[in-house]
N, C-alpha and C positions, 0 to 999 in steps of 0.2 A: 517534135519537141520545140523547134523554133517557132512554129505557129502558136503553140501553147503559150510560150513566153512573150509573144508579141500580141497577145490577147485576140488571136485569130483575126486580126485586122479590125476589130471592133473599135468604134470611136470613143467608147466610154468603158470605164471599169468601176465597179463599186467594191471596195475592200471591206470585209466584215470582220470587225474586231470584237473581242469580249474582255471584260475585266478578269484579272487573275484571281479567281475566287476558289480557294480550296481545290477540290478535284475538278470543279468547273463543269461537271456533266450537265447540270440543270441549265446553266447559262448557255452552254454550247447547244443544247437542244432548243432553247429559245431562239438563238441566232439561226439555227437550221429552219425553224418554222417561219421566221421572218424572211429568210432567203426564198423559201418556197412561195410565200405570198408575193414577194417581189417579182419572182419569175412569172407567176401567173398574171400579175398585174401588167408586166411587159407584154405578154401575149395578148391580153385583153385590149391593149392599145396598139397592136400591130407591130410590136417589136419582138426581138429574140434575145435570149440570154444564155450564156454558158457558164455554169459554176465551175471553178477551176481551183482544185486543192493545191496545185503546184505553187500557187502564189504564197502559200504559207511557208514554203521553204525559203522564201526571200523576205521574211518578216522584218529583219533588221534593216535591210535596204529600203523597204517600203516605209517603215516608221521614220527613218532618217530623212527620206525625200519629202515626206508629208508632215513632218514635225509631230508625229504621234508619240505620246509618252510610252516609256518602257513597260508600264504596268498594264497596258492593253496588249492582248495576244491576237495576232492575225490568224484567223481560221482559214479563210479562203477568199477568193475574189469572184466576182461575177462580171464577165465581159458582156457588154450589151450594145445593141444597135439594130440595124436592119440587115437581116441575113442576105447574102448573095445567093440566088437560086443555083448558080453554076459552080459554087464552091464544092471541092471534093469532100469536104467534111460533111456536107449535107447528104452524101450518098452512103455514109457509114451506117451499117445496120448492126446494132449490138445484140439484139435478140433478148429474150426473157427466159428465165428458168420457170419450170412449172410451179404453179401455186403451192403444191405439196412440198416443194423443196425449200420454201421460204416462210411458210405459215404452219403453225401447229394449232389445231383445233382440239380442245378438250371436251369430250362428251357432246360434240356437235357434229352432225353428219355434214360431209362436204356436199354442197348443193348440187 
């Protein structure tokens, strides 16, 4: 957890905020799509990024430190820079669930 809260030693962090709009589901999905493109852009330029939802738990602290107005909601942060090849975090293998456990196909055969 300490590494998580110190941005895994990354030299930069991008905090992604959204306006407080009703339920906010559409705005949150827009921010998620932006984040995915940001992460892909980093990789395309030889950098690495780690999305970190834990930053959202410290929204008041981040808003205060950066002077961000209360009407913006912190969703998460993305720590980024150049990964250290010897970092223990890089050896973590999360694995994946089978496609059938996360996708439902209606009237379409699984290829």
